[in-house]
C-alpha positions as CSV (number, residue, x, y, z in Angstrom):
1,M,-11.1,42.1,-33.8
2,K,-13.9,41.0,-36.1
3,T,-17.2,42.3,-34.9
4,L,-20.7,41.1,-36.1
5,I,-23.6,43.6,-35.7
6,L,-26.5,41.3,-35.2
7,C,-30.2,42.2,-35.5
8,I,-32.8,39.5,-34.6
9,D,-36.3,39.1,-36.1
10,R,-37.4,36.0,-34.1
11,D,-41.0,35.9,-35.2
12,D,-40.1,36.5,-39.0
13,D,-41.9,39.9,-39.6
14,L,-39.6,40.4,-42.6
15,G,-40.8,37.2,-44.2
16,R,-44.5,37.6,-43.4
17,K,-44.7,41.3,-44.2
18,A,-42.0,42.0,-46.7
19,S,-41.4,38.6,-48.2
20,I,-37.7,38.8,-47.3
21,E,-35.8,35.7,-46.2
22,G,-32.8,35.6,-43.8
23,P,-30.0,35.9,-43.3
24,I,-29.7,39.4,-44.6
25,V,-26.0,40.2,-45.0
26,G,-24.4,43.7,-45.6
27,R,-25.2,47.3,-45.0
28,K,-26.9,47.8,-48.3
29,K,-29.1,44.8,-48.1
30,V,-30.0,45.4,-44.5
31,L,-31.0,49.1,-45.3
32,E,-33.0,47.9,-48.2
33,A,-34.9,45.4,-46.1
34,A,-35.5,47.9,-43.4
35,V,-37.0,50.3,-45.9
36,K,-39.2,47.6,-47.5
37,L,-40.4,46.5,-44.0
38,S,-41.2,50.1,-43.0
39,L,-43.2,50.6,-46.2
40,A,-45.1,47.3,-45.6
41,D,-45.9,48.3,-41.9
42,P,-44.8,51.8,-40.7
43,S,-45.4,50.8,-37.1
44,E,-43.0,47.7,-37.2
45,T,-40.4,48.0,-34.5
46,D,-38.1,45.5,-36.2
47,A,-37.5,48.1,-38.9
48,N,-36.4,50.6,-36.3
49,A,-34.0,48.0,-34.9
50,M,-32.6,47.4,-38.3
51,F,-32.0,51.2,-38.9
52,A,-30.3,51.3,-35.5
53,A,-28.1,48.4,-36.4
54,V,-27.0,50.2,-39.6
55,K,-26.2,53.4,-37.6
56,L,-24.3,51.3,-35.1
57,Y,-22.4,49.5,-38.0
58,E,-21.2,52.9,-39.3
59,E,-19.9,53.9,-35.8
60,V,-18.0,50.7,-35.1
61,K,-14.4,50.7,-36.1
62,G,-12.2,47.8,-37.4
63,E,-13.4,44.7,-39.4
64,K,-17.1,44.4,-39.2
65,E,-20.2,42.9,-40.7
66,I,-24.0,43.6,-40.2
67,V,-26.5,40.8,-40.4
68,V,-30.2,40.3,-39.8
69,L,-31.3,36.8,-38.8
70,T,-35.0,35.8,-39.3
71,G,-36.8,33.1,-37.4
72,S,-40.4,31.9,-37.8
73,V,-44.0,32.8,-36.8
74,K,-43.8,29.6,-34.7
75,V,-41.8,31.3,-32.0
76,G,-39.9,29.0,-29.7
77,Y,-38.0,25.9,-30.7
78,H,-38.9,26.0,-34.4
79,S,-37.8,29.7,-34.8
80,D,-34.6,29.3,-32.7
81,V,-33.4,26.3,-34.9
82,I,-33.8,28.4,-38.0
83,L,-32.0,31.3,-36.3
84,K,-29.2,29.0,-35.3
85,R,-28.8,27.6,-38.8
86,Q,-28.7,31.0,-40.3
87,L,-26.0,32.1,-37.8
88,D,-23.8,29.2,-38.6
89,E,-24.2,30.1,-42.3
90,V,-23.0,33.6,-41.7
91,L,-20.1,32.5,-39.6
92,K,-18.8,30.3,-42.3
93,T,-18.0,33.4,-44.4
94,F,-17.3,35.9,-41.6
95,K,-15.6,34.4,-38.6
96,A,-16.5,36.9,-36.0
97,D,-14.8,37.2,-32.6
98,G,-17.8,38.9,-31.0
99,A,-21.2,40.2,-31.6
100,I,-23.1,43.4,-30.8
101,V,-26.8,42.5,-30.6
102,V,-29.5,45.0,-31.5
103,S,-32.9,44.2,-30.2
104,D,-36.4,45.8,-30.1
105,G,-37.6,43.8,-27.1
106,R,-37.2,40.9,-24.7
107,E,-38.6,38.3,-27.1
108,D,-35.6,38.7,-29.5
109,E,-33.2,38.6,-26.6
110,M,-34.5,35.1,-25.7
111,V,-32.0,33.8,-28.4
112,L,-28.9,35.3,-26.7
113,P,-27.9,31.8,-25.4
114,I,-27.7,30.7,-29.0
115,I,-25.5,33.5,-30.0
116,E,-23.3,33.0,-26.8
117,S,-22.9,29.3,-27.6
118,V,-20.7,30.2,-30.7
119,M,-19.2,33.7,-29.9
120,Q,-18.9,36.3,-27.3
121,V,-21.7,39.0,-27.0
122,I,-19.9,42.2,-26.6
123,S,-22.8,44.5,-26.2
124,L,-26.6,44.5,-26.2
125,H,-28.5,47.5,-27.6
126,R,-32.2,47.6,-27.0
127,I,-34.2,50.0,-29.3
128,A,-37.3,51.7,-27.7
129,V,-39.7,53.5,-30.1
130,H,-41.1,56.7,-28.4
131,S,-44.5,58.1,-29.0
132,G,-46.0,61.3,-27.6
133,E,-49.5,60.1,-28.1
134,E,-50.2,57.3,-25.6
135,L,-53.7,56.6,-26.8
136,K,-52.5,56.3,-30.4
137,G,-49.7,53.9,-29.2
138,M,-52.2,51.8,-27.2
139,Y,-54.4,51.6,-30.4
140,Y,-51.5,50.4,-32.5
141,T,-50.5,47.9,-29.8
142,F,-54.0,46.3,-29.6
143,S,-54.3,46.6,-33.4
144,N,-51.0,44.7,-34.0
145,F,-51.8,42.2,-31.4
146,F,-55.2,41.2,-32.9
147,K,-53.7,41.2,-36.4
148,R,-51.0,38.8,-35.2
149,A,-53.6,36.7,-33.5
150,T,-55.5,36.3,-36.7
151,E,-52.2,35.2,-38.5
152,D,-51.0,32.9,-35.7
153,K,-53.2,29.7,-35.6
154,D,-52.1,28.8,-32.0
155,L,-52.7,32.3,-30.7
156,A,-56.0,32.6,-32.5
157,K,-57.4,29.4,-30.8
158,I,-56.7,31.1,-27.4
159,I,-57.8,34.7,-28.2
160,F,-60.9,33.9,-30.4
161,G,-61.7,30.2,-29.9
162,V,-62.0,29.9,-26.2
163,P,-64.1,33.2,-25.7
164,G,-66.3,32.2,-28.8
165,L,-67.0,28.8,-27.2
166,I,-68.0,30.4,-23.8
167,A,-70.2,33.0,-25.6
168,L,-71.9,30.1,-27.6
169,T,-72.5,28.1,-24.4
170,Y,-74.1,31.2,-22.7
171,A,-76.3,31.8,-25.7
172,L,-77.6,28.2,-25.7
173,L,-78.0,27.6,-21.9
174,G,-78.4,31.1,-20.5
175,Q,-77.9,31.4,-16.7
176,Q,-77.3,27.7,-16.4
177,S,-74.1,27.9,-18.5
178,F,-71.9,29.4,-15.8
179,R,-71.0,26.1,-14.3
180,L,-70.4,24.6,-17.8
181,V,-68.2,27.6,-18.7
182,A,-66.1,27.1,-15.5
183,G,-65.7,23.5,-16.6
184,I,-64.5,24.5,-20.1
185,L,-62.0,26.9,-18.7
186,S,-60.7,24.5,-16.1
187,G,-60.4,21.9,-18.9
188,F,-58.5,24.3,-21.1
189,L,-56.2,25.3,-18.1
190,I,-55.5,21.6,-17.4
191,I,-54.7,20.9,-21.0
192,K,-52.2,23.8,-21.1
193,G,-50.8,23.0,-17.7
194,L,-50.2,19.4,-18.4
195,Q,-49.1,20.2,-22.0
196,L,-51.6,17.7,-23.5
197,E,-52.0,19.6,-26.8
198,K,-49.9,17.0,-28.7
199,S,-52.0,14.1,-27.4
200,L,-55.2,15.9,-28.3
201,G,-53.8,16.7,-31.6
202,G,-53.2,13.0,-32.3
203,L,-56.7,12.2,-31.1
204,L,-58.2,14.7,-33.5
205,N,-56.2,13.1,-36.3
206,Y,-57.8,9.8,-35.4
207,V,-61.3,11.3,-35.5
208,K,-60.6,13.1,-38.9
209,D,-59.2,9.9,-40.5
210,S,-62.1,7.9,-39.2
211,F,-64.5,10.4,-40.7
212,V,-62.9,10.4,-44.0
213,N,-62.9,6.6,-44.2
214,L,-66.4,6.2,-42.5
215,S,-64.9,3.5,-40.2
216,T,-66.6,2.0,-37.2
217,S,-64.6,4.1,-34.9
218,F,-66.2,7.2,-36.3
219,F,-69.6,6.2,-35.0
220,L,-68.1,5.5,-31.6
221,Y,-66.6,9.1,-31.7
222,M,-70.1,10.4,-32.5
223,I,-71.6,8.6,-29.6
224,S,-68.8,9.7,-27.3
225,G,-69.4,13.4,-28.3
226,V,-73.2,13.2,-27.9
227,M,-73.0,11.5,-24.5
228,G,-70.4,14.0,-23.3
229,V,-72.6,16.9,-24.3
230,V,-75.6,15.3,-22.5
231,A,-73.5,14.7,-19.4
232,L,-72.2,18.3,-19.4
233,V,-75.7,19.8,-19.8
234,K,-77.2,17.4,-17.1
235,T,-74.4,18.4,-14.7
236,T,-75.4,22.1,-14.9
237,Y,-78.8,21.3,-13.6
238,L,-77.5,19.6,-10.5
239,S,-77.4,21.4,-7.2
240,G,-76.6,20.7,-3.6
241,S,-76.5,22.4,-0.2
242,T,-72.7,21.8,0.1
243,T,-69.9,21.2,-2.3
244,M,-69.5,17.7,-1.0
245,E,-73.2,17.0,-1.6
246,L,-73.0,18.4,-5.2
247,A,-69.9,16.3,-5.9
248,A,-71.7,13.2,-4.6
249,K,-74.7,13.8,-6.9
250,I,-72.4,14.4,-9.9
251,S,-70.6,11.1,-9.1
252,I,-73.9,9.1,-9.0
253,E,-76.0,10.9,-11.7
254,T,-73.5,12.1,-14.4
255,A,-70.2,10.4,-13.8
256,P,-71.5,7.2,-15.5
257,L,-72.4,9.2,-18.6
258,F,-69.0,10.8,-18.7
259,F,-67.5,7.3,-18.3
260,Y,-69.5,5.9,-21.2
261,S,-68.5,9.0,-23.3
262,I,-64.8,8.5,-22.7
263,L,-65.1,4.8,-22.9
264,A,-66.6,5.0,-26.4
265,L,-63.8,7.4,-27.3
266,L,-61.0,5.0,-26.0
267,I,-62.5,2.0,-27.8
268,G,-62.6,4.1,-31.0
269,V,-58.9,5.1,-30.6
270,A,-58.1,1.5,-29.7
271,I,-59.6,0.3,-33.0
272,D,-57.8,2.9,-35.0
273,S,-54.4,1.9,-33.2
274,L,-54.6,-1.6,-34.7
275,P,-52.6,-3.6,-35.7
276,N,-50.4,-2.0,-33.0
277,R,-51.7,-4.3,-30.2
278,Q,-49.8,-2.8,-27.4
279,K,-51.0,0.7,-28.2
280,A,-54.6,-0.6,-28.5
281,Y,-54.4,-2.5,-25.2
282,S,-53.1,0.6,-23.5
283,F,-56.2,2.5,-24.5
284,A,-58.4,-0.4,-23.4
285,S,-56.5,-0.4,-20.0
286,M,-57.3,3.2,-19.6
287,G,-60.9,2.5,-20.0
288,V,-60.9,-0.2,-17.3
289,G,-59.0,2.1,-15.0
290,L,-61.5,4.8,-15.6
291,G,-64.3,2.5,-15.0
292,V,-62.9,1.5,-11.6
293,V,-62.5,5.2,-10.6
294,V,-66.2,5.8,-11.5
295,L,-67.4,2.8,-9.6
296,V,-65.4,3.9,-6.4
297,A,-66.8,7.5,-6.9
298,R,-70.4,6.3,-7.1
299,S,-69.8,4.2,-4.0
300,V,-68.4,7.1,-2.1
301,G,-71.2,9.4,-3.4
302,S,-73.8,6.9,-2.2
303,W,-72.2,6.8,1.2
304,I,-72.2,10.6,1.5
305,L,-75.8,11.0,0.5
306,D,-77.2,7.9,2.3
307,P,-76.3,7.5,6.0
308,T,-77.4,3.9,5.9
309,Y,-75.0,3.0,3.0
310,P,-72.3,0.7,4.5
311,L,-68.8,2.0,4.5
312,S,-67.7,-1.5,4.0
313,Y,-69.1,-1.4,0.5
314,V,-66.9,1.6,-0.3
315,V,-63.8,-0.3,1.1
316,T,-64.6,-3.5,-0.8
317,T,-65.3,-1.6,-4.1
318,T,-61.9,0.2,-3.7
319,L,-59.9,-3.0,-3.0
320,L,-61.6,-5.0,-5.8
321,G,-60.9,-2.0,-8.1
322,L,-57.2,-2.0,-7.1
323,V,-57.0,-5.7,-7.8
324,V,-58.6,-5.3,-11.3
325,V,-56.2,-2.4,-12.2
326,T,-53.2,-4.4,-11.0
327,L,-54.2,-7.5,-13.1
328,V,-54.7,-5.3,-16.2
329,K,-51.4,-3.7,-15.6
330,L,-49.6,-7.1,-15.2
331,S,-51.3,-8.6,-18.2
332,S,-50.0,-5.7,-20.4
333,K,-46.6,-7.4,-20.3
334,F,-47.8,-10.4,-22.2
335,I,-49.4,-8.2,-25.0
336,K,-47.0,-8.0,-28.0
């Protein structure tokens, strides 16, 4: 039986810290890579896993090979595609019947389905590095975490960017900033929960390109940003005896400002989307739909705050809004 001793470095510590590319094949090369990684970072657990893999390689009988696969700092789909490509490359020269996987944690074990798709996993060895000094271990844990956060752009945005924005908001607005901070956090959670990062990334590219070219859309983006900030600040100064009363005041006093801010943004994106008329029209349609929502919200807010405000106005506004949205939706079929 041909056995493959497999060690996984999913986040490519070997590449980032020791400038070693995978796959690393053979006992001698794996041992050299482990020593080089240990010298670059003595606290690195991947090096311990590689030493353990070499020890296991010496204990296994029969035809065998030892391999270290390296992924990418972009852990997930990107790193796993690289790992799969390296594994296929290894199997072209060593057609293993099964694999013994050596891991230093659950993250590396996330790629087990990739290995099992091409061969049987005979055994899994998880390496735990023991330390008698818990405080020192905690220091290294936090130190490594923050070091990794500075190297990983996506992680840095969460660890440093969001707290930094919150601290800046508090410094500028003082006690009035708590509601705004809650809004920032809720916005961040909504973006992460609905996975809107890609869409926002595309929007930022539009803004960047318009700034470089000094196009008309850039001035619309500036207007959008200014009005958005004004609306946020104004919202922090609103108050109400109940949550419903506060929501009603927001819908009347600041919702229009938010609408104009987003409308300017959508018009700018629509301009940048040309000559793709369908895409531009879809952004314009979003603006119309948002306008309908704001009008209905203002009508409901007026009804809540003013007992003399007729409910029929709310119903009429809602029905007319639905008609407008339906017409806009139907007309989109004729845009080519």
